[in-house]
C-alpha positions as CSV (number, residue, x, y, z in Angstrom):
1,X,-30.2,-160.0,137.5
2,X,-31.0,-156.9,139.7
3,X,-28.4,-154.2,140.1
4,X,-28.4,-151.8,143.1
5,X,-27.1,-148.3,142.3
6,X,-26.3,-145.6,144.8
7,X,-26.5,-142.0,143.6
8,X,-24.6,-139.5,145.7
9,X,-25.8,-135.9,145.9
10,X,-23.9,-132.8,144.9
11,X,-23.7,-129.2,146.2
12,X,-27.1,-127.6,146.6
13,X,-28.7,-130.5,148.6
14,X,-27.6,-129.0,151.9
15,X,-30.0,-127.7,154.5
16,X,-29.8,-126.7,158.1
17,X,-30.1,-129.6,160.5
18,X,-29.1,-132.1,157.8
19,X,-28.2,-135.6,159.0
20,X,-29.3,-135.0,162.5
21,X,-31.9,-137.8,162.5
22,X,-29.3,-140.3,161.1
23,X,-26.7,-139.1,163.7
24,X,-29.1,-139.7,166.6
25,X,-30.3,-143.1,165.4
26,X,-27.1,-144.8,164.3
27,X,-23.7,-145.1,166.1
28,X,-22.1,-145.8,162.7
29,X,-23.2,-142.3,161.6
30,X,-21.8,-140.7,164.8
31,X,-18.4,-142.3,164.1
32,X,-18.3,-140.7,160.7
33,X,-19.0,-137.3,162.1
34,X,-16.4,-137.8,164.9
35,X,-13.7,-138.9,162.4
36,X,-14.4,-136.1,160.0
37,X,-14.3,-133.5,162.8
38,X,-10.9,-134.8,163.9
39,X,-9.5,-134.8,160.4
40,X,-10.8,-131.4,159.3
41,X,-10.5,-129.6,162.6
42,X,-14.2,-128.5,162.3
43,X,-17.1,-129.6,164.4
44,X,-19.2,-131.3,161.7
45,X,-22.1,-131.7,164.1
46,X,-22.2,-128.0,164.5
47,X,-21.7,-127.4,160.8
48,X,-24.6,-129.7,159.8
49,X,-27.0,-129.2,162.7
50,X,-26.5,-125.5,163.8
51,X,-25.3,-123.5,160.8
52,X,-27.8,-121.2,159.2
53,X,-28.8,-121.5,155.6
54,X,-26.6,-118.7,154.2
55,X,-23.4,-119.9,155.9
56,X,-24.1,-123.5,155.0
57,X,-24.5,-122.6,151.4
58,X,-20.9,-121.4,151.2
59,X,-19.0,-123.8,149.1
60,X,-16.4,-124.6,151.8
61,X,-19.2,-125.5,154.2
62,X,-21.7,-127.1,151.8
63,X,-19.4,-129.6,150.3
64,X,-18.0,-130.8,153.6
65,X,-21.5,-131.1,155.1
66,X,-22.9,-133.0,152.1
67,X,-20.0,-135.4,152.0
68,X,-20.3,-136.0,155.8
69,X,-24.0,-136.9,155.7
70,X,-23.6,-139.0,152.5
71,X,-20.8,-141.0,154.0
72,X,-22.6,-141.4,157.3
73,X,-25.6,-142.9,155.5
74,X,-23.3,-145.1,153.4
75,X,-21.5,-146.4,156.5
76,X,-24.9,-147.3,158.1
77,X,-25.9,-149.2,154.9
78,X,-22.5,-150.9,154.5
79,X,-22.4,-152.1,158.1
80,X,-25.9,-153.6,157.7
81,X,-24.6,-155.6,154.7
82,X,-26.1,-153.4,152.0
83,X,-23.6,-152.6,149.2
84,X,-24.2,-151.2,145.8
85,X,-23.3,-152.9,142.5
86,X,-23.0,-149.5,140.8
87,X,-22.1,-146.0,142.2
88,X,-22.4,-142.5,140.7
89,X,-22.3,-139.0,142.1
90,X,-23.3,-135.6,140.9
91,X,-20.2,-133.2,140.9
92,X,-19.2,-133.2,144.6
93,X,-21.1,-136.4,144.9
94,X,-18.6,-138.1,142.7
95,X,-16.1,-137.8,145.6
96,X,-18.6,-139.6,147.8
97,X,-19.0,-142.3,145.1
98,X,-15.3,-142.7,144.8
99,X,-14.9,-143.1,148.6
100,X,-17.8,-145.5,148.9
101,X,-16.2,-147.6,146.1
102,X,-12.9,-147.8,147.9
103,X,-10.9,-145.6,145.5
104,X,-9.8,-143.8,148.7
105,X,-10.5,-144.2,152.3
106,X,-12.8,-142.2,154.5
107,X,-10.0,-140.3,156.3
108,X,-8.5,-139.3,153.0
109,X,-12.0,-138.5,151.7
110,X,-12.4,-135.8,154.3
111,X,-9.0,-134.3,153.5
112,X,-9.7,-134.4,149.7
113,X,-13.2,-132.8,150.0
114,X,-12.1,-130.1,152.4
115,X,-9.3,-129.1,150.0
116,X,-11.6,-129.3,147.0
117,X,-14.2,-127.1,148.6
118,X,-11.7,-124.5,149.8
119,X,-10.0,-124.2,146.4
120,X,-13.3,-123.9,144.5
121,X,-14.5,-121.2,146.9
122,X,-11.3,-119.3,146.5
123,X,-11.6,-119.4,142.7
124,X,-15.2,-118.3,142.9
125,X,-14.3,-115.4,145.1
126,X,-11.5,-114.3,142.7
127,X,-13.6,-114.3,139.5
128,X,-17.1,-113.0,139.1
129,X,-19.2,-115.8,137.7
130,X,-22.8,-117.1,137.6
131,X,-24.8,-120.2,136.9
132,X,-28.3,-120.5,135.5
133,X,-30.6,-123.5,135.2
134,X,-32.3,-123.5,131.7
135,X,-35.5,-125.4,131.6
136,X,-37.6,-126.4,128.6
137,X,-34.9,-126.0,125.9
138,X,-32.9,-128.7,124.0
139,X,-29.1,-128.9,124.7
140,X,-28.1,-127.8,121.2
141,X,-30.2,-124.6,121.5
142,X,-28.7,-123.9,124.9
143,X,-25.2,-124.3,123.5
144,X,-26.1,-122.0,120.6
145,X,-27.3,-119.4,123.1
146,X,-24.0,-119.6,124.9
147,X,-22.0,-119.1,121.7
148,X,-24.2,-116.1,120.8
149,X,-23.8,-114.2,124.1
150,X,-20.6,-112.5,123.0
151,X,-18.7,-113.6,126.1
152,X,-17.7,-116.6,128.1
153,X,-20.6,-118.8,128.9
154,X,-20.9,-122.6,128.5
155,X,-23.2,-125.5,129.2
156,X,-21.9,-127.3,132.2
157,X,-24.5,-129.6,133.7
158,X,-26.6,-131.8,131.4
159,X,-29.1,-132.9,134.0
160,X,-32.0,-134.4,132.1
161,X,-33.9,-133.8,128.9
162,X,-34.6,-130.1,128.5
163,X,-32.8,-129.1,131.7
164,X,-29.3,-127.8,131.3
165,X,-27.2,-125.5,133.6
166,X,-25.0,-122.8,132.0
167,X,-22.1,-121.0,133.7
168,X,-19.5,-118.4,133.0
169,X,-18.7,-114.7,133.4
170,X,-21.5,-113.0,135.2
171,X,-22.7,-110.7,132.4
172,X,-22.2,-113.3,129.7
173,X,-24.1,-116.0,131.5
174,X,-26.9,-113.6,132.2
175,X,-27.1,-112.7,128.5
176,X,-27.0,-116.3,127.5
177,X,-29.8,-117.1,129.9
178,X,-31.9,-114.3,128.3
179,X,-31.2,-115.6,124.8
180,X,-32.4,-119.0,126.0
181,X,-35.7,-117.4,127.1
182,X,-35.9,-115.6,123.8
183,X,-35.4,-119.0,122.0
184,X,-38.3,-120.5,123.9
185,X,-37.0,-121.8,127.3
186,X,-39.7,-122.1,129.9
187,X,-37.4,-120.8,132.7
188,X,-33.9,-119.5,133.3
189,X,-33.2,-119.6,137.0
190,X,-30.0,-118.1,138.5
191,X,-28.5,-120.6,141.0
192,X,-27.6,-119.5,144.5
193,X,-23.9,-120.4,144.2
194,X,-21.0,-118.0,144.4
195,X,-19.1,-119.0,141.2
196,X,-19.1,-120.6,137.8
197,X,-18.3,-124.2,138.7
198,X,-17.2,-126.8,136.0
199,X,-15.8,-124.0,133.8
200,X,-12.4,-122.5,133.1
201,X,-13.1,-120.3,136.1
202,X,-11.9,-123.3,138.1
203,X,-8.6,-123.8,136.3
204,X,-6.5,-122.5,139.1
205,X,-8.4,-124.7,141.6
206,X,-7.9,-127.7,139.4
207,X,-4.2,-127.2,139.0
208,X,-3.6,-126.8,142.8
209,X,-6.0,-129.7,143.5
210,X,-3.9,-131.9,141.2
211,X,-0.7,-131.2,143.1
212,X,-2.5,-131.9,146.4
213,X,-3.9,-135.2,145.2
214,X,-0.5,-136.5,144.1
215,X,0.2,-137.1,147.8
216,X,-2.5,-139.8,148.1
217,X,-2.7,-143.4,147.1
218,X,-5.7,-144.5,145.0
219,X,-7.2,-147.9,144.2
220,X,-9.4,-149.2,141.4
221,X,-13.1,-149.2,142.4
222,X,-14.5,-152.3,144.1
223,X,-17.7,-152.0,142.1
224,X,-18.9,-150.4,138.9
225,X,-18.2,-146.6,139.1
226,X,-19.6,-144.0,136.7
227,X,-17.9,-140.8,135.6
228,X,-19.3,-137.3,135.2
229,X,-16.6,-136.4,132.7
230,X,-17.2,-139.3,130.4
231,X,-20.9,-139.9,131.0
232,X,-20.2,-143.6,131.2
233,X,-18.4,-146.2,133.3
234,X,-15.0,-145.2,134.7
235,X,-12.4,-147.5,133.2
236,X,-9.2,-145.6,133.3
237,X,-7.5,-145.8,136.7
238,X,-4.0,-144.7,135.7
239,X,-4.3,-141.0,136.8
240,X,-6.9,-140.5,139.4
241,X,-5.4,-137.1,140.6
242,X,-5.6,-135.9,137.0
243,X,-9.2,-137.1,136.7
244,X,-10.5,-135.6,139.9
245,X,-8.8,-132.3,139.1
246,X,-10.2,-132.2,135.6
247,X,-13.7,-133.0,137.0
248,X,-14.1,-129.7,138.8
249,X,-13.6,-127.7,135.5
250,X,-15.4,-130.2,133.1
251,X,-19.2,-130.5,132.3
252,X,-21.3,-133.0,134.3
253,X,-22.8,-135.5,131.8
254,X,-25.4,-136.7,134.3
255,X,-28.2,-137.7,131.9
256,X,-25.7,-139.7,129.9
257,X,-24.5,-141.6,133.0
258,X,-28.0,-142.5,134.1
259,X,-29.1,-143.6,130.6
260,X,-26.0,-145.8,130.3
261,X,-26.6,-147.3,133.8
262,X,-30.2,-148.1,132.7
263,X,-29.0,-150.1,129.7
264,X,-27.8,-152.7,132.2
265,X,-31.4,-153.9,132.7
266,X,-33.0,-154.3,136.1
267,X,-31.4,-151.4,138.1
268,X,-32.8,-150.1,141.4
269,X,-31.6,-146.6,142.2
270,X,-31.3,-145.0,145.7
271,X,-30.4,-141.4,146.3
272,X,-27.9,-141.1,149.2
273,X,-28.2,-137.9,151.1
274,X,-30.9,-135.5,152.4
275,X,-32.6,-134.4,149.2
276,X,-34.5,-135.7,146.3
277,X,-33.0,-133.8,143.4
278,X,-31.4,-136.9,141.8
279,X,-34.6,-138.9,142.3
280,X,-36.5,-136.2,140.4
281,X,-33.9,-136.1,137.6
282,X,-34.1,-139.8,137.1
283,X,-37.9,-139.6,136.6
284,X,-37.4,-137.0,134.0
285,X,-34.7,-139.0,132.3
286,X,-36.8,-142.2,132.2
287,X,-40.1,-142.6,134.1
288,X,-39.6,-146.4,134.2
289,X,-36.5,-146.2,136.4
290,X,-37.0,-147.5,139.9
291,X,-35.7,-144.6,142.0
292,X,-36.3,-143.5,145.6
293,X,-34.6,-141.5,148.4
294,X,-32.5,-143.4,150.8
295,X,-35.0,-143.0,153.7
296,X,-36.8,-146.1,152.5
297,X,-33.7,-148.2,153.0
298,X,-32.9,-146.7,156.4
299,X,-36.5,-147.3,157.7
300,X,-36.0,-151.0,157.0
301,X,-32.9,-151.3,159.2
C-alpha cells in the first residue's frame, strides 16, 4: 500500500513574489488569497507578491505569507481530488497541516496564524534572543555545548542527522555555537530570525495564544497527522489549544517524525510551499525516501 504524505513548510521558506504563479494559474488559489485578506484585513496578494525581503522576513508577515501560499496550493490539490494519507508540518507548517487535516477550517486558520505570528514577534522584540544552525555535530554534543555555555541556550530543532538548531539568550546562544565549533562542528550559522523560537522566550506568547485558542472549536484530524512536540503521530485530541500553545515553546522533533512516517512502508512525500528545505532534510534523514517539491504535482493538473 502506498501512502501519500504532505509536508508543510515553516518560517524561513518565504521569498518575495511567493505564490504568484499559483495565484495566476488557479482560481482555487485566488479564493484562498481573497478569503485570507478579508479575515486578516491585510492584502495577502500585496504581502506575498510585492513585499521586499526584509519586510517579508518579519515573523508577523512571514508566517501569514507562508500559510497563505501553503493553503492555496493545498486547496488546488484537494479540489483536483488529491488528498494526503499523512500530514506533517515544520513549526508554523504544523498549523497548515492541522488546517489541511480538518482540525480547524481555513477561516479560523487565518485567524489562528495571524495571532500566533503577532504574539511570537512581540515576544521576540521584548527579549534579545538568537538561533544558530549547527551542522556536522551529533545531537548529544550540541546539547552538551548548550549546557556548557553558562547561560540559557537549548537545542530546539532536530532537523536531520548532524543538523540541529540551538536558541536562547543572544550571548549564551553565540557562546554555545562557538563551543560547538570547538567540538568539531562543520558550521554554526546564525539564522536571520528576530528571536529565540521554541524556547522559554516564547512563554508569554504561548500563554496568551492558549487563551485565544479557547474560543475556537477543533476536530480530530481526518487523516494521520504528525506532531512536532511528540515526534510521532498525534493521538491526543483532548486539548488542542494547550497543544498548539505548547508547540511554539517546545523543540521540533522533525527527524523523529520523518523516521516514524517512513516505518509505514511505501510513503511518497511532497513538500507543500515555495521552497525545498524539507525535501533536502528528507534526503539527509534517509536517501531512500521518495520526496519532491509540490511543483511536480501541480504540473500534472
